[in-house]
Backbone atoms as SQL, in Angstrom:
CREATE TABLE atoms (id INTEGER PRIMARY KEY, chain TEXT, resi INTEGER, resn TEXT, atom TEXT, x REAL, y REAL, z REAL);
INSERT INTO atoms VALUES
  (1, 'A', 1, 'MET', 'N', 68.730, 123.101, 118.217),
  (2, 'A', 1, 'MET', 'CA', 68.097, 121.818, 117.978),
  (3, 'A', 1, 'MET', 'C', 67.864, 121.586, 116.490),
  (4, 'A', 2, 'LYS', 'N', 67.451, 122.640, 115.771),
  (5, 'A', 2, 'LYS', 'CA', 67.215, 122.500, 114.339),
  (6, 'A', 2, 'LYS', 'C', 68.500, 122.122, 113.621),
  (7, 'A', 3, 'THR', 'N', 69.629, 122.672, 114.072),
  (8, 'A', 3, 'THR', 'CA', 70.905, 122.374, 113.443),
  (9, 'A', 3, 'THR', 'C', 71.246, 120.904, 113.631),
  (10, 'A', 4, 'ASN', 'N', 71.035, 120.359, 114.830),
  (11, 'A', 4, 'ASN', 'CA', 71.310, 118.945, 115.079),
  (12, 'A', 4, 'ASN', 'C', 70.428, 118.046, 114.218),
  (13, 'A', 5, 'ASN', 'N', 69.148, 118.403, 114.099),
  (14, 'A', 5, 'ASN', 'CA', 68.239, 117.613, 113.259),
  (15, 'A', 5, 'ASN', 'C', 68.667, 117.666, 111.794),
  (16, 'A', 6, 'LEU', 'N', 69.119, 118.836, 111.338),
  (17, 'A', 6, 'LEU', 'CA', 69.576, 118.995, 109.961),
  (18, 'A', 6, 'LEU', 'C', 70.826, 118.150, 109.719),
  (19, 'A', 7, 'ILE', 'N', 71.763, 118.190, 110.652),
  (20, 'A', 7, 'ILE', 'CA', 72.987, 117.393, 110.525),
  (21, 'A', 7, 'ILE', 'C', 72.637, 115.908, 110.508),
  (22, 'A', 8, 'LEU', 'N', 71.767, 115.479, 111.384),
  (23, 'A', 8, 'LEU', 'CA', 71.349, 114.086, 111.435),
  (24, 'A', 8, 'LEU', 'C', 70.682, 113.677, 110.120),
  (25, 'A', 9, 'ALA', 'N', 69.822, 114.519, 109.594),
  (26, 'A', 9, 'ALA', 'CA', 69.146, 114.222, 108.330),
  (27, 'A', 9, 'ALA', 'C', 70.157, 114.103, 107.185),
  (28, 'A', 10, 'LEU', 'N', 71.138, 114.983, 107.175),
  (29, 'A', 10, 'LEU', 'CA', 72.159, 114.931, 106.125),
  (30, 'A', 10, 'LEU', 'C', 72.995, 113.658, 106.236),
  (31, 'A', 11, 'LEU', 'N', 73.354, 113.276, 107.449),
  (32, 'A', 11, 'LEU', 'CA', 74.129, 112.043, 107.640),
  (33, 'A', 11, 'LEU', 'C', 73.343, 110.819, 107.204),
  (34, 'A', 12, 'VAL', 'N', 72.075, 110.758, 107.544),
  (35, 'A', 12, 'VAL', 'CA', 71.232, 109.633, 107.143),
  (36, 'A', 12, 'VAL', 'C', 71.115, 109.589, 105.621),
  (37, 'A', 13, 'SER', 'N', 70.904, 110.746, 104.998),
  (38, 'A', 13, 'SER', 'CA', 70.786, 110.797, 103.537),
  (39, 'A', 13, 'SER', 'C', 72.072, 110.346, 102.862),
  (40, 'A', 14, 'ALA', 'N', 73.205, 110.797, 103.359),
  (41, 'A', 14, 'ALA', 'CA', 74.497, 110.419, 102.780),
  (42, 'A', 14, 'ALA', 'C', 74.740, 108.923, 102.932),
  (43, 'A', 15, 'THR', 'N', 74.382, 108.387, 104.100),
  (44, 'A', 15, 'THR', 'CA', 74.559, 106.961, 104.340),
  (45, 'A', 15, 'THR', 'C', 73.675, 106.149, 103.398),
  (46, 'A', 16, 'LEU', 'N', 72.426, 106.536, 103.239),
  (47, 'A', 16, 'LEU', 'CA', 71.528, 105.819, 102.339),
  (48, 'A', 16, 'LEU', 'C', 72.002, 105.907, 100.894),
  (49, 'A', 17, 'ALA', 'N', 72.483, 107.047, 100.487),
  (50, 'A', 17, 'ALA', 'CA', 72.989, 107.216, 99.118),
  (51, 'A', 17, 'ALA', 'C', 74.192, 106.318, 98.879),
  (52, 'A', 18, 'ALA', 'N', 75.083, 106.239, 99.846),
  (53, 'A', 18, 'ALA', 'CA', 76.272, 105.395, 99.709),
  (54, 'A', 18, 'ALA', 'C', 75.876, 103.923, 99.635),
  (55, 'A', 19, 'CYS', 'N', 74.924, 103.526, 100.440),
  (56, 'A', 19, 'CYS', 'CA', 74.484, 102.131, 100.442),
  (57, 'A', 19, 'CYS', 'C', 73.755, 101.771, 99.157),
  (58, 'A', 20, 'SER', 'N', 72.990, 102.684, 98.609),
  (59, 'A', 20, 'SER', 'CA', 72.245, 102.372, 97.400),
  (60, 'A', 20, 'SER', 'C', 73.183, 102.164, 96.225),
  (61, 'A', 21, 'GLY', 'N', 74.325, 102.788, 96.209),
  (62, 'A', 21, 'GLY', 'CA', 75.292, 102.609, 95.131),
  (63, 'A', 21, 'GLY', 'C', 75.909, 101.228, 95.141),
  (64, 'A', 22, 'ALA', 'N', 75.987, 100.601, 96.304),
  (65, 'A', 22, 'ALA', 'CA', 76.608, 99.288, 96.406),
  (66, 'A', 22, 'ALA', 'C', 75.826, 98.241, 95.631),
  (67, 'A', 23, 'GLY', 'N', 74.512, 98.386, 95.537),
  (68, 'A', 23, 'GLY', 'CA', 73.703, 97.403, 94.828),
  (69, 'A', 23, 'GLY', 'C', 73.444, 97.769, 93.384),
  (70, 'A', 24, 'SER', 'N', 74.050, 98.821, 92.879),
  (71, 'A', 24, 'SER', 'CA', 73.750, 99.261, 91.526),
  (72, 'A', 24, 'SER', 'C', 74.549, 98.520, 90.471),
  (73, 'A', 25, 'ARG', 'N', 75.521, 97.708, 90.878),
  (74, 'A', 25, 'ARG', 'CA', 76.291, 96.935, 89.900),
  (75, 'A', 25, 'ARG', 'C', 75.425, 95.811, 89.384),
  (76, 'A', 26, 'PRO', 'N', 75.557, 95.476, 88.096),
  (77, 'A', 26, 'PRO', 'CA', 74.738, 94.397, 87.553),
  (78, 'A', 26, 'PRO', 'C', 75.059, 93.065, 88.225),
  (79, 'A', 27, 'ALA', 'N', 74.072, 92.186, 88.271),
  (80, 'A', 27, 'ALA', 'CA', 74.254, 90.878, 88.898),
  (81, 'A', 27, 'ALA', 'C', 75.202, 90.011, 88.091),
  (82, 'A', 28, 'ALA', 'N', 75.240, 90.193, 86.776),
  (83, 'A', 28, 'ALA', 'CA', 76.120, 89.419, 85.904),
  (84, 'A', 28, 'ALA', 'C', 76.993, 90.388, 85.109),
  (85, 'A', 29, 'PRO', 'N', 78.181, 89.949, 84.712),
  (86, 'A', 29, 'PRO', 'CA', 79.076, 90.838, 83.975),
  (87, 'A', 29, 'PRO', 'C', 78.673, 91.035, 82.517),
  (88, 'A', 30, 'ALA', 'N', 77.700, 90.252, 82.032),
  (89, 'A', 30, 'ALA', 'CA', 77.263, 90.356, 80.644),
  (90, 'A', 30, 'ALA', 'C', 75.742, 90.261, 80.597),
  (91, 'A', 31, 'MET', 'N', 75.205, 90.677, 79.465),
  (92, 'A', 31, 'MET', 'CA', 73.758, 90.585, 79.261),
  (93, 'A', 31, 'MET', 'C', 73.518, 89.881, 77.933),
  (94, 'A', 32, 'VAL', 'N', 72.306, 89.389, 77.752),
  (95, 'A', 32, 'VAL', 'CA', 71.952, 88.756, 76.487),
  (96, 'A', 32, 'VAL', 'C', 71.339, 89.813, 75.585),
  (97, 'A', 33, 'SER', 'N', 71.861, 89.904, 74.362),
  (98, 'A', 33, 'SER', 'CA', 71.356, 90.850, 73.372),
  (99, 'A', 33, 'SER', 'C', 71.311, 90.146, 72.021),
  (100, 'A', 34, 'ASN', 'N', 70.151, 90.044, 71.434),
  (101, 'A', 34, 'ASN', 'CA', 69.975, 89.347, 70.146),
  (102, 'A', 34, 'ASN', 'C', 70.498, 87.915, 70.192),
  (103, 'A', 35, 'GLY', 'N', 70.318, 87.248, 71.325),
  (104, 'A', 35, 'GLY', 'CA', 70.698, 85.851, 71.452),
  (105, 'A', 35, 'GLY', 'C', 72.166, 85.589, 71.740),
  (106, 'A', 36, 'VAL', 'N', 72.963, 86.654, 71.887),
  (107, 'A', 36, 'VAL', 'CA', 74.381, 86.495, 72.190),
  (108, 'A', 36, 'VAL', 'C', 74.722, 87.319, 73.425),
  (109, 'A', 37, 'LEU', 'N', 75.895, 87.082, 73.985),
  (110, 'A', 37, 'LEU', 'CA', 76.320, 87.845, 75.152),
  (111, 'A', 37, 'LEU', 'C', 76.945, 89.165, 74.731),
  (112, 'A', 38, 'ALA', 'N', 76.671, 90.184, 75.512),
  (113, 'A', 38, 'ALA', 'CA', 77.245, 91.504, 75.287),
  (114, 'A', 38, 'ALA', 'C', 77.678, 92.074, 76.626),
  (115, 'A', 39, 'GLY', 'N', 78.701, 92.920, 76.592),
  (116, 'A', 39, 'GLY', 'CA', 79.148, 93.605, 77.789),
  (117, 'A', 39, 'GLY', 'C', 78.156, 94.689, 78.168),
  (118, 'A', 40, 'SER', 'N', 78.402, 95.364, 79.271),
  (119, 'A', 40, 'SER', 'CA', 77.503, 96.424, 79.727),
  (120, 'A', 40, 'SER', 'C', 77.428, 97.573, 78.731),
  (121, 'A', 41, 'ASN', 'N', 78.407, 97.667, 77.829),
  (122, 'A', 41, 'ASN', 'CA', 78.413, 98.701, 76.789),
  (123, 'A', 41, 'ASN', 'C', 77.625, 98.264, 75.556),
  (124, 'A', 42, 'GLY', 'N', 77.049, 97.050, 75.582),
  (125, 'A', 42, 'GLY', 'CA', 76.265, 96.551, 74.464),
  (126, 'A', 42, 'GLY', 'C', 77.081, 95.865, 73.380),
  (127, 'A', 43, 'MET', 'N', 78.400, 95.848, 73.536),
  (128, 'A', 43, 'MET', 'CA', 79.265, 95.247, 72.521),
  (129, 'A', 43, 'MET', 'C', 79.326, 93.724, 72.691),
  (130, 'A', 44, 'THR', 'N', 79.328, 93.030, 71.565),
  (131, 'A', 44, 'THR', 'CA', 79.333, 91.572, 71.523),
  (132, 'A', 44, 'THR', 'C', 80.578, 91.006, 72.200),
  (133, 'A', 45, 'LEU', 'N', 80.385, 89.894, 72.898),
  (134, 'A', 45, 'LEU', 'CA', 81.474, 89.175, 73.549),
  (135, 'A', 45, 'LEU', 'C', 81.767, 87.875, 72.799),
  (136, 'A', 46, 'TYR', 'N', 83.018, 87.443, 72.884),
  (137, 'A', 46, 'TYR', 'CA', 83.490, 86.282, 72.143),
  (138, 'A', 46, 'TYR', 'C', 84.256, 85.323, 73.041),
  (139, 'A', 47, 'THR', 'N', 84.371, 84.072, 72.563),
  (140, 'A', 47, 'THR', 'CA', 85.238, 83.082, 73.207),
  (141, 'A', 47, 'THR', 'C', 86.311, 82.658, 72.203),
  (142, 'A', 48, 'PHE', 'N', 87.388, 82.096, 72.739),
  (143, 'A', 48, 'PHE', 'CA', 88.577, 81.728, 71.974),
  (144, 'A', 48, 'PHE', 'C', 88.800, 80.230, 72.128),
  (145, 'A', 49, 'ASP', 'N', 88.882, 79.495, 71.007),
  (146, 'A', 49, 'ASP', 'CA', 89.035, 78.037, 71.065),
  (147, 'A', 49, 'ASP', 'C', 90.287, 77.592, 71.811),
  (148, 'A', 50, 'LYS', 'N', 91.327, 78.402, 71.844),
  (149, 'A', 50, 'LYS', 'CA', 92.569, 77.996, 72.512),
  (150, 'A', 50, 'LYS', 'C', 92.481, 78.104, 74.037),
  (151, 'A', 51, 'ASP', 'N', 91.409, 78.725, 74.548),
  (152, 'A', 51, 'ASP', 'CA', 91.185, 78.768, 75.993),
  (153, 'A', 51, 'ASP', 'C', 90.525, 77.454, 76.408),
  (154, 'A', 52, 'ALA', 'N', 91.142, 76.744, 77.324),
  (155, 'A', 52, 'ALA', 'CA', 90.557, 75.503, 77.838),
  (156, 'A', 52, 'ALA', 'C', 89.556, 75.837, 78.930),
  (157, 'A', 53, 'ALA', 'N', 88.319, 75.428, 78.737),
  (158, 'A', 53, 'ALA', 'CA', 87.271, 75.692, 79.728),
  (159, 'A', 53, 'ALA', 'C', 87.687, 75.125, 81.070),
  (160, 'A', 54, 'GLY', 'N', 87.580, 75.939, 82.099),
  (161, 'A', 54, 'GLY', 'CA', 87.882, 75.501, 83.446),
  (162, 'A', 54, 'GLY', 'C', 89.352, 75.548, 83.827),
  (163, 'A', 55, 'SER', 'N', 90.218, 75.998, 82.917),
  (164, 'A', 55, 'SER', 'CA', 91.653, 76.054, 83.226),
  (165, 'A', 55, 'SER', 'C', 91.980, 77.215, 84.166),
  (166, 'A', 56, 'GLY', 'N', 91.072, 78.194, 84.240),
  (167, 'A', 56, 'GLY', 'CA', 91.311, 79.360, 85.094),
  (168, 'A', 56, 'GLY', 'C', 92.297, 80.336, 84.502),
  (169, 'A', 57, 'LYS', 'N', 92.558, 80.207, 83.185),
  (170, 'A', 57, 'LYS', 'CA', 93.588, 81.021, 82.543),
  (171, 'A', 57, 'LYS', 'C', 93.136, 81.463, 81.151),
  (172, 'A', 58, 'SER', 'N', 93.632, 82.619, 80.733),
  (173, 'A', 58, 'SER', 'CA', 93.402, 83.125, 79.383),
  (174, 'A', 58, 'SER', 'C', 94.640, 82.852, 78.539),
  (175, 'A', 59, 'MET', 'N', 94.432, 82.388, 77.312),
  (176, 'A', 59, 'MET', 'CA', 95.544, 82.141, 76.386),
  (177, 'A', 59, 'MET', 'C', 95.743, 83.317, 75.423),
  (178, 'A', 60, 'CYS', 'N', 94.911, 84.330, 75.502),
  (179, 'A', 60, 'CYS', 'CA', 95.021, 85.499, 74.618),
  (180, 'A', 60, 'CYS', 'C', 95.670, 86.635, 75.402),
  (181, 'A', 61, 'ASN', 'N', 96.967, 86.793, 75.212),
  (182, 'A', 61, 'ASN', 'CA', 97.742, 87.803, 75.931),
  (183, 'A', 61, 'ASN', 'C', 98.577, 88.597, 74.934),
  (184, 'A', 62, 'GLY', 'N', 99.216, 89.651, 75.395),
  (185, 'A', 62, 'GLY', 'CA', 100.083, 90.457, 74.538),
  (186, 'A', 62, 'GLY', 'C', 99.344, 91.012, 73.338),
  (187, 'A', 63, 'PRO', 'N', 99.918, 90.850, 72.120),
  (188, 'A', 63, 'PRO', 'CA', 99.282, 91.393, 70.917),
  (189, 'A', 63, 'PRO', 'C', 97.867, 90.854, 70.693),
  (190, 'A', 64, 'CYS', 'N', 97.629, 89.618, 71.069),
  (191, 'A', 64, 'CYS', 'CA', 96.292, 89.042, 70.929),
  (192, 'A', 64, 'CYS', 'C', 95.268, 89.881, 71.691),
  (193, 'A', 65, 'ALA', 'N', 95.620, 90.280, 72.911),
  (194, 'A', 65, 'ALA', 'CA', 94.687, 91.029, 73.757),
  (195, 'A', 65, 'ALA', 'C', 94.473, 92.465, 73.274),
  (196, 'A', 66, 'ILE', 'N', 95.323, 92.935, 72.370),
  (197, 'A', 66, 'ILE', 'CA', 95.084, 94.261, 71.776),
  (198, 'A', 66, 'ILE', 'C', 93.908, 94.159, 70.811),
  (199, 'A', 67, 'ASN', 'N', 93.867, 93.083, 70.027),
  (200, 'A', 67, 'ASN', 'CA', 92.765, 92.882, 69.084),
  (201, 'A', 67, 'ASN', 'C', 91.522, 92.300, 69.745),
  (202, 'A', 68, 'TRP', 'N', 91.722, 91.583, 70.818),
  (203, 'A', 68, 'TRP', 'CA', 90.631, 90.912, 71.531),
  (204, 'A', 68, 'TRP', 'C', 90.673, 91.334, 73.003),
  (205, 'A', 69, 'PRO', 'N', 90.254, 92.560, 73.296),
  (206, 'A', 69, 'PRO', 'CA', 90.308, 93.043, 74.683),
  (207, 'A', 69, 'PRO', 'C', 89.473, 92.175, 75.626),
  (208, 'A', 70, 'PRO', 'N', 90.038, 91.807, 76.746),
  (209, 'A', 70, 'PRO', 'CA', 89.308, 90.989, 77.722),
  (210, 'A', 70, 'PRO', 'C', 88.150, 91.756, 78.360),
  (211, 'A', 71, 'LEU', 'N', 87.157, 91.008, 78.797),
  (212, 'A', 71, 'LEU', 'CA', 86.108, 91.568, 79.648),
  (213, 'A', 71, 'LEU', 'C', 86.676, 91.488, 81.061),
  (214, 'A', 72, 'PHE', 'N', 87.279, 92.593, 81.497),
  (215, 'A', 72, 'PHE', 'CA', 87.977, 92.611, 82.776),
  (216, 'A', 72, 'PHE', 'C', 87.026, 92.550, 83.956),
  (217, 'A', 73, 'ALA', 'N', 87.450, 91.850, 84.980),
  (218, 'A', 73, 'ALA', 'CA', 86.793, 91.865, 86.283),
  (219, 'A', 73, 'ALA', 'C', 87.556, 92.872, 87.130),
  (220, 'A', 74, 'ILE', 'N', 86.860, 93.527, 88.033),
  (221, 'A', 74, 'ILE', 'CA', 87.508, 94.498, 88.904),
  (222, 'A', 74, 'ILE', 'C', 87.536, 93.968, 90.334),
  (223, 'A', 75, 'ASP', 'N', 88.378, 94.576, 91.152),
  (224, 'A', 75, 'ASP', 'CA', 88.459, 94.176, 92.555),
  (225, 'A', 75, 'ASP', 'C', 87.068, 94.188, 93.168),
  (226, 'A', 76, 'GLY', 'N', 86.760, 93.153, 93.882),
  (227, 'A', 76, 'GLY', 'CA', 85.457, 93.054, 94.526),
  (228, 'A', 76, 'GLY', 'C', 84.461, 92.232, 93.719),
  (229, 'A', 77, 'ASP', 'N', 84.719, 92.027, 92.416),
  (230, 'A', 77, 'ASP', 'CA', 83.839, 91.165, 91.622),
  (231, 'A', 77, 'ASP', 'C', 83.976, 89.740, 92.130),
  (232, 'A', 78, 'MET', 'N', 82.863, 89.027, 92.118),
  (233, 'A', 78, 'MET', 'CA', 82.867, 87.644, 92.590),
  (234, 'A', 78, 'MET', 'C', 82.140, 86.754, 91.598),
  (235, 'A', 79, 'ALA', 'N', 82.653, 85.534, 91.430),
  (236, 'A', 79, 'ALA', 'CA', 82.013, 84.548, 90.569),
  (237, 'A', 79, 'ALA', 'C', 80.567, 84.355, 91.013),
  (238, 'A', 80, 'ASN', 'N', 79.691, 84.110, 90.019),
  (239, 'A', 80, 'ASN', 'CA', 78.275, 83.960, 90.312),
  (240, 'A', 80, 'ASN', 'C', 77.639, 83.104, 89.224),
  (241, 'A', 81, 'GLY', 'N', 77.052, 81.976, 89.605),
  (242, 'A', 81, 'GLY', 'CA', 76.397, 81.109, 88.629),
  (243, 'A', 81, 'GLY', 'C', 77.394, 80.575, 87.617),
  (244, 'A', 82, 'ASP', 'N', 77.078, 80.759, 86.327),
  (245, 'A', 82, 'ASP', 'CA', 77.957, 80.282, 85.251),
  (246, 'A', 82, 'ASP', 'C', 79.157, 81.193, 85.037),
  (247, 'A', 83, 'TYR', 'N', 79.193, 82.337, 85.710),
  (248, 'A', 83, 'TYR', 'CA', 80.297, 83.286, 85.538),
  (249, 'A', 83, 'TYR', 'C', 81.386, 83.042, 86.578),
  (250, 'A', 84, 'SER', 'N', 82.625, 82.975, 86.089),
  (251, 'A', 84, 'SER', 'CA', 83.783, 82.824, 86.960),
  (252, 'A', 84, 'SER', 'C', 84.814, 83.877, 86.568),
  (253, 'A', 85, 'ILE', 'N', 85.883, 83.934, 87.325),
  (254, 'A', 85, 'ILE', 'CA', 86.951, 84.899, 87.057),
  (255, 'A', 85, 'ILE', 'C', 88.246, 84.127, 86.855),
  (256, 'A', 86, 'VAL', 'N', 88.948, 84.436, 85.764),
  (257, 'A', 86, 'VAL', 'CA', 90.215, 83.765, 85.456),
  (258, 'A', 86, 'VAL', 'C', 91.356, 84.770, 85.572),
  (259, 'A', 87, 'SER', 'N', 92.567, 84.230, 85.668),
  (260, 'A', 87, 'SER', 'CA', 93.769, 85.064, 85.774),
  (261, 'A', 87, 'SER', 'C', 94.408, 85.239, 84.407),
  (262, 'A', 88, 'ARG', 'N', 94.991, 86.412, 84.214),
  (263, 'A', 88, 'ARG', 'CA', 95.703, 86.711, 82.977),
  (264, 'A', 88, 'ARG', 'C', 97.206, 86.756, 83.256),
  (265, 'A', 89, 'ASP', 'N', 98.009, 86.625, 82.209),
  (266, 'A', 89, 'ASP', 'CA', 99.462, 86.651, 82.381),
  (267, 'A', 89, 'ASP', 'C', 99.947, 87.947, 83.019),
  (268, 'A', 90, 'ASP', 'N', 99.215, 89.052, 82.781),
  (269, 'A', 90, 'ASP', 'CA', 99.627, 90.345, 83.345),
  (270, 'A', 90, 'ASP', 'C', 99.132, 90.541, 84.781),
  (271, 'A', 91, 'GLY', 'N', 98.488, 89.516, 85.348),
  (272, 'A', 91, 'GLY', 'CA', 98.005, 89.589, 86.718),
  (273, 'A', 91, 'GLY', 'C', 96.598, 90.135, 86.850),
  (274, 'A', 92, 'LYS', 'N', 96.033, 90.660, 85.772),
  (275, 'A', 92, 'LYS', 'CA', 94.665, 91.170, 85.827),
  (276, 'A', 92, 'LYS', 'C', 93.688, 90.006, 85.811),
  (277, 'A', 93, 'LYS', 'N', 92.448, 90.310, 86.137),
  (278, 'A', 93, 'LYS', 'CA', 91.393, 89.298, 86.189),
  (279, 'A', 93, 'LYS', 'C', 90.412, 89.526, 85.044),
  (280, 'A', 94, 'GLN', 'N', 89.827, 88.424, 84.571),
  (281, 'A', 94, 'GLN', 'CA', 88.938, 88.462, 83.429),
  (282, 'A', 94, 'GLN', 'C', 87.725, 87.580, 83.697),
  (283, 'A', 95, 'TRP', 'N', 86.562, 88.033, 83.225),
  (284, 'A', 95, 'TRP', 'CA', 85.347, 87.244, 83.358),
  (285, 'A', 95, 'TRP', 'C', 85.354, 86.081, 82.381),
  (286, 'A', 96, 'ALA', 'N', 84.768, 84.973, 82.806),
  (287, 'A', 96, 'ALA', 'CA', 84.600, 83.794, 81.957),
  (288, 'A', 96, 'ALA', 'C', 83.170, 83.284, 82.124),
  (289, 'A', 97, 'LEU', 'N', 82.657, 82.668, 81.078),
  (290, 'A', 97, 'LEU', 'CA', 81.350, 82.024, 81.122),
  (291, 'A', 97, 'LEU', 'C', 81.570, 80.532, 80.963),
  (292, 'A', 98, 'LYS', 'N', 81.092, 79.759, 81.927),
  (293, 'A', 98, 'LYS', 'CA', 81.272, 78.304, 81.925),
  (294, 'A', 98, 'LYS', 'C', 82.746, 77.958, 81.718),
  (295, 'A', 99, 'GLY', 'N', 83.621, 78.741, 82.356),
  (296, 'A', 99, 'GLY', 'CA', 85.047, 78.497, 82.323),
  (297, 'A', 99, 'GLY', 'C', 85.785, 79.033, 81.102),
  (298, 'A', 100, 'LYS', 'N', 85.070, 79.628, 80.154),
  (299, 'A', 100, 'LYS', 'CA', 85.696, 80.169, 78.937),
  (300, 'A', 100, 'LYS', 'C', 85.807, 81.692, 79.066),
  (301, 'A', 101, 'PRO', 'N', 87.033, 82.235, 79.034),
  (302, 'A', 101, 'PRO', 'CA', 87.202, 83.688, 79.130),
  (303, 'A', 101, 'PRO', 'C', 86.437, 84.435, 78.027),
  (304, 'A', 102, 'LEU', 'N', 85.993, 85.636, 78.361),
  (305, 'A', 102, 'LEU', 'CA', 85.202, 86.463, 77.441),
  (306, 'A', 102, 'LEU', 'C', 86.006, 87.663, 76.956),
  (307, 'A', 103, 'TYR', 'N', 85.837, 87.968, 75.667),
  (308, 'A', 103, 'TYR', 'CA', 86.595, 89.039, 75.014),
  (309, 'A', 103, 'TYR', 'C', 85.688, 89.881, 74.131),
  (310, 'A', 104, 'TYR', 'N', 86.119, 91.114, 73.881),
  (311, 'A', 104, 'TYR', 'CA', 85.531, 91.970, 72.849),
  (312, 'A', 104, 'TYR', 'C', 86.392, 91.824, 71.596),
  (313, 'A', 105, 'TRP', 'N', 85.905, 92.301, 70.459),
  (314, 'A', 105, 'TRP', 'CA', 86.658, 92.316, 69.204),
  (315, 'A', 105, 'TRP', 'C', 86.852, 93.763, 68.805),
  (316, 'A', 106, 'VAL', 'N', 88.095, 94.169, 68.611),
  (317, 'A', 106, 'VAL', 'CA', 88.436, 95.557, 68.369),
  (318, 'A', 106, 'VAL', 'C', 87.767, 96.119, 67.105),
  (319, 'A', 107, 'LYS', 'N', 87.414, 95.261, 66.149),
  (320, 'A', 107, 'LYS', 'CA', 86.824, 95.740, 64.893),
  (321, 'A', 107, 'LYS', 'C', 85.313, 95.915, 64.946),
  (322, 'A', 108, 'ASP', 'N', 84.668, 95.446, 66.021),
  (323, 'A', 108, 'ASP', 'CA', 83.242, 95.749, 66.185),
  (324, 'A', 108, 'ASP', 'C', 83.124, 97.242, 66.467),
  (325, 'A', 109, 'GLN', 'N', 82.290, 97.931, 65.712),
  (326, 'A', 109, 'GLN', 'CA', 82.188, 99.383, 65.814),
  (327, 'A', 109, 'GLN', 'C', 81.033, 99.871, 66.682),
  (328, 'A', 110, 'LYS', 'N', 79.956, 99.089, 66.740),
  (329, 'A', 110, 'LYS', 'CA', 78.788, 99.533, 67.496),
  (330, 'A', 110, 'LYS', 'C', 78.100, 98.332, 68.129),
  (331, 'A', 111, 'PRO', 'N', 77.281, 98.575, 69.148),
  (332, 'A', 111, 'PRO', 'CA', 76.553, 97.471, 69.771),
  (333, 'A', 111, 'PRO', 'C', 75.786, 96.668, 68.710),
  (334, 'A', 112, 'GLY', 'N', 75.851, 95.358, 68.835),
  (335, 'A', 112, 'GLY', 'CA', 75.181, 94.475, 67.884),
  (336, 'A', 112, 'GLY', 'C', 76.089, 93.960, 66.785),
  (337, 'A', 113, 'ASP', 'N', 77.215, 94.630, 66.526),
  (338, 'A', 113, 'ASP', 'CA', 78.167, 94.119, 65.538),
  (339, 'A', 113, 'ASP', 'C', 78.699, 92.773, 66.004),
  (340, 'A', 114, 'MET', 'N', 78.894, 91.858, 65.051),
  (341, 'A', 114, 'MET', 'CA', 79.428, 90.521, 65.361),
  (342, 'A', 114, 'MET', 'C', 80.490, 90.150, 64.339),
  (343, 'A', 115, 'THR', 'N', 81.333, 91.095, 63.983),
  (344, 'A', 115, 'THR', 'CA', 82.313, 90.868, 62.921),
  (345, 'A', 115, 'THR', 'C', 83.440, 89.927, 63.337),
  (346, 'A', 116, 'GLY', 'N', 83.528, 89.593, 64.609),
  (347, 'A', 116, 'GLY', 'CA', 84.566, 88.684, 65.072),
  (348, 'A', 116, 'GLY', 'C', 84.195, 87.215, 64.948),
  (349, 'A', 117, 'GLU', 'N', 82.926, 86.943, 64.645),
  (350, 'A', 117, 'GLU', 'CA', 82.486, 85.553, 64.529),
  (351, 'A', 117, 'GLU', 'C', 83.298, 84.829, 63.460),
  (352, 'A', 118, 'GLY', 'N', 83.954, 83.722, 63.857),
  (353, 'A', 118, 'GLY', 'CA', 84.679, 82.876, 62.921),
  (354, 'A', 118, 'GLY', 'C', 86.069, 83.353, 62.527),
  (355, 'A', 119, 'VAL', 'N', 86.553, 84.449, 63.117),
  (356, 'A', 119, 'VAL', 'CA', 87.894, 84.929, 62.766),
  (357, 'A', 119, 'VAL', 'C', 88.907, 83.808, 63.022),
  (358, 'A', 120, 'ASN', 'N', 89.713, 83.512, 62.004),
  (359, 'A', 120, 'ASN', 'CA', 90.736, 82.448, 62.047),
  (360, 'A', 120, 'ASN', 'C', 90.162, 81.103, 62.494),
  (361, 'A', 121, 'ASN', 'N', 88.877, 80.945, 62.358),
  (362, 'A', 121, 'ASN', 'CA', 88.187, 79.702, 62.774),
  (363, 'A', 121, 'ASN', 'C', 88.392, 79.351, 64.239),
  (364, 'A', 122, 'VAL', 'N', 88.760, 80.335, 65.079),
  (365, 'A', 122, 'VAL', 'CA', 88.977, 80.060, 66.511),
  (366, 'A', 122, 'VAL', 'C', 88.230, 81.028, 67.425),
  (367, 'A', 123, 'TRP', 'N', 87.583, 82.040, 66.861),
  (368, 'A', 123, 'TRP', 'CA', 86.839, 83.027, 67.656),
  (369, 'A', 123, 'TRP', 'C', 85.345, 82.864, 67.372),
  (370, 'A', 124, 'HIS', 'N', 84.558, 82.868, 68.457),
  (371, 'A', 124, 'HIS', 'CA', 83.121, 82.632, 68.313),
  (372, 'A', 124, 'HIS', 'C', 82.329, 83.565, 69.209),
  (373, 'A', 125, 'VAL', 'N', 81.182, 83.973, 68.708),
  (374, 'A', 125, 'VAL', 'CA', 80.268, 84.780, 69.513),
  (375, 'A', 125, 'VAL', 'C', 79.899, 83.974, 70.748),
  (376, 'A', 126, 'ALA', 'N', 79.968, 84.602, 71.907),
  (377, 'A', 126, 'ALA', 'CA', 79.593, 83.930, 73.158),
  (378, 'A', 126, 'ALA', 'C', 78.072, 83.882, 73.269),
  (379, 'A', 127, 'LYS', 'N', 77.569, 82.716, 73.578),
  (380, 'A', 127, 'LYS', 'CA', 76.121, 82.536, 73.714),
  (381, 'A', 127, 'LYS', 'C', 75.802, 82.068, 75.123),
  (382, 'A', 128, 'PRO', 'N', 74.637, 82.514, 75.612),
  (383, 'A', 128, 'PRO', 'CA', 74.269, 82.129, 76.982),
  (384, 'A', 128, 'PRO', 'C', 74.027, 80.637, 77.135);
């Protein structure tokens, strides 16, 4: 009887642990830090003027995406509030805020850096 109770307790514990992990993902793909949007890693996020809000598409692909890595969405992510998911030319999915895809800047070295602001007059810090 003790063995059955132990097995039952272990199964319940494993089930609860698995369920608790499902809710551990953040509600939004970005957070506000110092008045701007940042990814879960604390790095500043940017928008690109050539992306048309609401087009459902990213215009920064190929070499552009090497310098401006997308804030990727993963399978199971769902649009929520002002956040939507757009398609990329490579078939991957990317987060967008108010229809504008979100990107990191490869030259930002640490959380809080905003060195991508104004690059080529087409890149801007994303604001909530």
